C-alpha positions as CSV (number, residue, x, y, z in Angstrom):
1,M,109.3,125.3,105.1
2,V,109.3,129.0,106.1
3,S,112.4,131.1,106.6
4,R,112.5,133.9,109.2
5,T,115.3,136.4,110.2
6,G,115.3,138.3,113.5
7,R,117.3,139.6,116.5
8,H,118.7,137.4,119.1
9,P,116.2,137.3,122.1
10,R,119.1,138.2,124.6
11,G,120.1,141.3,122.6
12,G,123.2,141.9,120.5
13,C,123.8,143.0,117.0
14,G,124.1,139.5,115.3
15,A,121.1,138.3,113.3
16,C,120.0,134.7,113.4
17,N,118.4,132.8,110.6
18,C,115.8,130.3,111.8
19,R,114.0,127.6,109.9
20,I,110.6,126.4,111.0
21,A,109.6,123.0,109.7
22,L,105.9,122.7,108.7
23,R,106.0,119.1,107.6
24,L,104.4,116.6,109.9
25,G,106.8,114.3,111.6
26,T,109.9,116.6,111.5
27,P,111.3,116.8,115.0
28,E,112.3,120.1,116.7
29,F,115.9,120.4,117.9
30,G,115.4,122.8,120.8
31,S,116.2,126.4,121.3
32,I,118.9,128.3,119.4
33,D,121.4,130.2,121.5
34,N,123.7,131.8,119.0
35,E,124.5,132.1,115.3
36,R,126.5,128.9,115.2
37,G,123.6,127.0,116.7
38,A,121.2,128.5,114.1
39,A,123.5,127.3,111.3
40,I,123.7,123.7,112.8
41,E,119.9,123.7,113.1
42,T,119.4,124.8,109.5
43,G,121.9,122.2,108.3
44,R,120.1,119.4,110.1
45,L,116.7,120.4,108.7
46,A,118.1,120.6,105.2
47,I,119.7,117.1,105.5
48,L,116.4,115.6,106.6
49,D,114.1,117.4,104.2
50,V,115.9,117.4,100.8
51,P,116.0,113.6,100.3
52,Q,112.3,113.3,101.1
53,V,111.3,116.0,98.6
54,A,113.6,114.9,95.8
55,F,113.3,111.1,96.1
56,V,109.6,110.4,96.1
57,P,108.7,112.0,92.7
58,V,111.6,110.3,91.0
59,S,110.7,106.9,92.5
60,R,107.1,107.2,91.4
61,S,108.1,108.4,87.9
62,R,110.4,105.4,87.5
63,K,107.7,103.0,88.6
64,W,105.2,104.5,86.2
65,R,107.7,104.3,83.2
66,F,108.5,100.7,84.0
67,G,104.8,99.8,84.2
68,E,104.1,101.6,80.9
69,A,106.9,99.8,79.2
70,M,105.7,96.4,80.4
71,T,102.2,97.2,79.3
72,R,103.3,98.1,75.8
73,T,105.5,94.9,75.6
74,S,102.5,92.7,76.6
75,E,100.3,94.4,74.0
76,R,102.9,93.9,71.3
77,L,103.2,90.2,72.2
78,K,99.4,89.9,72.1
79,Y,99.2,91.4,68.6
80,A,102.2,89.3,67.4
81,G,100.4,86.2,68.4
82,L,97.2,87.4,66.6
83,I,99.3,88.0,63.5
84,A,100.6,84.4,63.5
85,A,97.0,83.1,63.9
86,I,95.7,85.2,61.0
87,V,98.6,84.1,58.7
88,C,97.9,80.5,59.6
89,A,94.1,81.0,58.9
90,G,94.9,82.7,55.6
91,L,97.1,79.8,54.4
92,L,94.6,77.3,55.6
93,C,91.7,78.8,53.7
94,R,93.8,78.8,50.5
95,W,94.9,75.2,51.0
96,P,93.3,73.0,48.2
97,G,93.0,70.1,50.5
98,L,90.4,72.0,52.6
99,G,88.0,71.9,49.6
100,L,86.6,75.4,49.9
101,P,85.0,76.9,46.8
102,W,87.4,79.2,44.9
103,P,85.6,82.5,45.6
104,V,85.3,81.7,49.3
105,A,89.0,80.8,49.5
106,K,90.1,83.8,47.5
107,Y,88.1,86.6,49.2
108,A,88.4,85.0,52.7
109,G,92.1,85.1,52.2
110,S,91.9,88.8,51.1
111,A,89.8,89.7,54.2
112,L,92.4,88.0,56.4
113,W,95.2,89.8,54.6
114,G,93.5,93.1,55.5
115,A,93.1,92.0,59.1
116,M,96.8,91.1,59.1
117,V,97.8,94.6,57.9
118,Y,95.7,96.2,60.7
119,T,97.2,93.9,63.4
120,C,100.7,94.6,62.2
121,L,100.1,98.4,62.6
122,R,98.7,97.8,66.1
123,A,101.8,95.7,67.0
124,I,104.1,98.5,65.8
125,N,102.2,101.2,67.7
126,P,99.7,99.7,70.3
127,R,99.1,103.2,71.7
128,A,97.6,104.5,68.5
129,T,93.8,104.9,68.4
130,I,91.8,102.2,66.7
131,L,90.3,104.6,64.3
132,S,93.6,106.0,63.1
133,T,95.0,102.4,62.7
134,L,91.9,101.5,60.7
135,K,92.4,104.4,58.4
136,A,96.1,103.6,57.9
137,A,95.4,99.9,57.3
138,S,92.8,100.8,54.7
139,A,95.1,103.2,52.9
140,I,97.9,100.6,52.8
141,A,95.6,97.9,51.5
142,I,94.2,100.1,48.7
143,C,97.7,101.2,47.7
144,V,98.9,97.6,47.5
145,E,95.9,96.6,45.4
146,F,96.4,99.5,42.9
147,F,100.1,98.8,42.9
148,R,99.2,95.5,41.1
149,L,98.5,97.6,38.0
150,Y,102.2,98.4,37.8
151,H,104.2,95.8,35.9
152,Q,107.9,95.4,35.8
153,P,109.9,92.2,34.9
154,E,111.7,91.8,38.3
155,L,108.5,92.8,40.2
156,D,106.4,90.3,38.2
157,S,109.0,87.6,38.9
158,F,108.7,88.3,42.6
159,R,104.9,88.2,42.4
160,A,105.1,84.7,40.9
161,T,106.7,83.4,44.1
162,L,104.7,82.3,47.2
163,A,105.9,85.3,49.2
164,G,105.0,87.6,46.3
165,R,101.5,86.2,46.1
166,L,101.0,86.5,49.8
167,L,102.4,90.0,50.2
168,L,101.5,91.7,46.9
169,G,99.2,89.5,44.9
170,R,99.1,89.4,41.1
171,I,95.7,90.3,39.8
172,F,94.0,93.6,40.4
173,S,90.3,93.5,41.5
174,L,88.0,96.0,43.2
175,W,86.4,93.0,45.0
176,N,89.7,92.6,46.8
177,V,89.3,96.1,48.2
178,V,85.9,95.2,49.5
179,A,87.3,92.1,51.1
180,Y,90.1,94.1,52.7
181,A,87.6,96.6,54.1
182,I,85.5,93.8,55.6
183,G,88.5,92.2,57.2
184,I,89.9,95.4,58.6
185,A,86.5,96.5,59.9
186,C,85.9,93.1,61.6
187,I,89.3,93.0,63.3
188,A,89.0,96.7,64.4
189,L,85.5,95.9,65.9
190,T,86.9,92.9,67.7
191,D,89.8,95.1,69.0
192,E,87.4,97.7,70.2
193,M,85.2,95.2,72.0
194,H,88.2,93.5,73.6
195,G,89.5,96.8,74.8
196,A,86.1,97.8,76.3
197,L,85.8,94.4,78.0
198,G,89.3,94.7,79.4
199,K,88.6,98.2,80.9
200,H,85.3,96.9,82.3
201,D,87.1,94.0,84.0
202,Q,89.6,96.4,85.6
């Protein structure tokens, strides 16, 4: 919209303030005969234009934020379901009734534990990059493994429970670190491939 000030066409000392609407679809209200008519004209144009300029960006912003929140919620639910599946697989591979050899059961469980750490981080922050999540999961897994070298009576009592064995473990082994790395790398690669396929489908 352009503002212009000038003399009345019929003469006189009073100045009139005219507004010319450049937006398509804005109707013209006829000629302006005096200062009062110019004020009414300006008021009508302002009433018509302000809601159009202010409402559209706010509406689009709200829609974008709502869609973003729904996307993050669905991603968190997806990773939560994956965590549940990984935990079930880890418990199953350690189940004696399955009859797996001890090394297979032990290190398969360690690999699944590393994958669970990665998936938990993705559920917490699904917008983080896969590489940064992989690095964070690896650091957590290594710290937990070396933490087993620290012994304290209450902590050792907790490690003897089922929850302590699943969360912290009891015996330090560098082979566990290798198993963690394999599990984290596999789940990160799967995550990357799934994301690439999802983008391609869109």
